[in-house]
C-alpha positions in Angstrom: 11.6 -3.0 0.5 10.7 0.7 0.7 8.1 2.2 -1.6 8.1 6.0 -1.1 4.9 7.6 -2.5 5.4 11.0 -0.8 4.7 13.8 -3.1 2.5 11.7 -5.3 -1.2 12.7 -5.3 -3.3 9.7 -4.0 -6.9 10.7 -3.8 -8.5 7.3 -4.3 -7.8 3.6 -3.9 -7.3 3.4 -7.6 -4.6 6.1 -7.3 -3.0 3.9 -4.6 -3.1 0.8 -6.8 -1.6 2.8 -9.7 1.2 4.0 -7.4 2.2 0.6 -5.9 1.7 -1.6 -9.0 5.0 -0.9 -10.6 7.3 -0.7 -7.6 5.7 -3.8 -6.0 5.6 -5.8 -9.2 1.9 -6.4 -9.1 0.7 -8.6 -11.9 -1.9 -7.4 -14.5 -4.5 -9.7 -13.0 -4.1 -8.2 -9.5 -7.6 -7.5 -8.0 -7.0 -3.9 -7.1 -9.0 -4.2 -3.8 -8.1 -4.5 -0.1 -8.6 -8.3 -0.1 -6.2 -8.8 -3.0 -3.7 -6.5 -1.3 -4.0 -8.5 1.9 -3.3 -11.7 0.1 -0.3 -10.0 -1.6 1.4 -8.6 1.6 0.3 -11.1 4.2 0.1 -14.5 2.5 2.6 -13.6 -0.2 2.9 -15.6 -3.4 1.4 -13.0 -5.7 4.3 -10.6 -6.3 7.8 -11.9 -6.7 9.1 -8.4 -5.9 7.4 -8.2 -2.5 8.1 -11.9 -1.8 11.8 -11.3 -2.3 11.9 -8.9 0.7 11.4 -9.6 4.4 9.6 -6.3 5.0 7.5 -3.9 2.9 7.3 -0.3 4.0 5.1 2.1 2.1 5.4 5.9 2.8 2.5 8.2 1.9 1.6 11.8 2.6 -1.2 12.7 5.0 -3.4 14.2 2.3 -6.0 13.0 -0.2 -6.9 9.4 0.7 -4.8 9.5 3.8 -5.9 13.0 5.0 -8.4 11.9 7.6 -10.4 8.9 8.7 -11.7 7.8 5.3 -13.1 4.3 5.4 -11.0 3.2 2.4 -7.8 4.4 4.0 -8.6 2.9 7.3 -9.3 -0.5 5.7 -6.1 -0.3 3.7 -4.1 0.8 6.8 -5.5 -2.1 8.7 -4.0 -4.6 6.3 -0.5 -3.5 7.2 0.5 -5.6 10.2 3.4 -3.4 11.4 5.8 -6.4 11.4 6.3 -7.5 7.8 4.3 -4.7 6.3 4.2 -1.0 7.3 2.3 2.0 6.1 3.9 5.2 7.3 1.8 8.3 6.9 3.8 11.6 7.0 2.7 15.1 7.7 0.7 17.1 10.2 -2.2 15.3 11.8 
């Protein structure tokens, strides 16, 4: 499954949750925090959409939340294991 968020402004974690909620089929009760995301992409069982795919790839631009070494972005990126779940950050370093 590919979720392409390039071109979408993502300044905060809330912006990220807003951006992935629809395409990833996150339920209304989703916790909107890194622990909940970890449960969703690693343990599975929360989103039928994600669960129906072997791999989840999320593309983002290197700006806003992902522009530098912001703690929130680093924590979020650390959840992606590069095997079943990948975060690809595009743009100049």
